Every structure is written in structure tokens, then in C-alpha cells.
C-alpha positions in Angstrom: 177.2 35.2 133.3 174.5 37.5 131.8 172.7 37.5 135.2 175.9 38.6 136.9 176.2 41.5 134.4 172.6 42.5 135.0 173.0 42.5 138.8 176.2 44.6 138.5 174.4 47.1 136.3 171.6 47.2 138.7 173.9 47.9 141.7 175.6 50.7 139.7 172.4 52.3 138.6 170.9 52.1 142.1 174.0 54.0 143.4 173.3 56.8 140.7 169.5 56.9 140.6 167.5 58.5 143.4 165.2 56.3 145.3 162.2 58.4 144.4 162.1 57.0 140.9 162.7 53.5 141.9 166.4 53.5 142.2 168.0 50.7 140.2 164.9 48.6 140.2 163.4 50.2 137.1 166.7 50.1 135.3 167.2 46.4 136.1 163.7 45.6 134.7 164.5 47.6 131.6 167.9 45.7 131.1 166.2 42.3 131.6 163.4 43.2 129.2 166.0 44.2 126.6 167.5 40.7 127.0 164.0 39.3 126.0 163.1 38.2 129.5 159.4 38.8 130.1 158.3 41.4 132.7 156.9 38.9 135.2 160.2 37.0 135.3 162.4 40.1 135.5 160.3 41.5 138.3 160.6 38.1 140.1 164.4 38.0 139.6 164.9 41.5 140.8 162.7 41.1 143.9 164.4 37.8 144.8 167.8 39.3 144.4 166.7 42.3 146.6 165.5 39.8 149.2 168.8 38.0 149.2 170.8 41.3 149.4 168.7 42.2 152.5 169.3 38.9 154.1 173.0 39.2 153.5 173.2 42.7 155.0 171.2 41.6 158.0 173.4 38.6 158.7 176.6 40.6 158.1 175.4 43.4 160.4 174.6 41.0 163.2 
């Protein structure tokens, strides 16, 4: 459940934050670090989730 909340906060912050400062990526890393998940794991989770979102959008657009 905590992962779902982090992803929803990430999506919301990426809608608000400009892409020049990293969009929601930096906010998601901050949120995961606040939940005591180390930086390597949080970056891996966010990168993997971004990859899955990209695949989903590519499949749905096709």
C-alpha cells in the first residue's frame, strides 16, 4: 500500500513540477528516502516504474 501512495504522489508531483528540475522523479526519491528506503533502491524503483509506464503508454497507443 505504501508503494501505491508513493507512485500516486509521484504522478501528482510530476504533473505540477516542470521537467527542467526533474519533474516528479526528484520528489519520488525524496519521499522514498523519507520512508527510510536507501537512495539506490529508491532510484531503482522509480526507474523501473517509469519503464513500466512507458511500456503501458506504448502498448495502449498502438
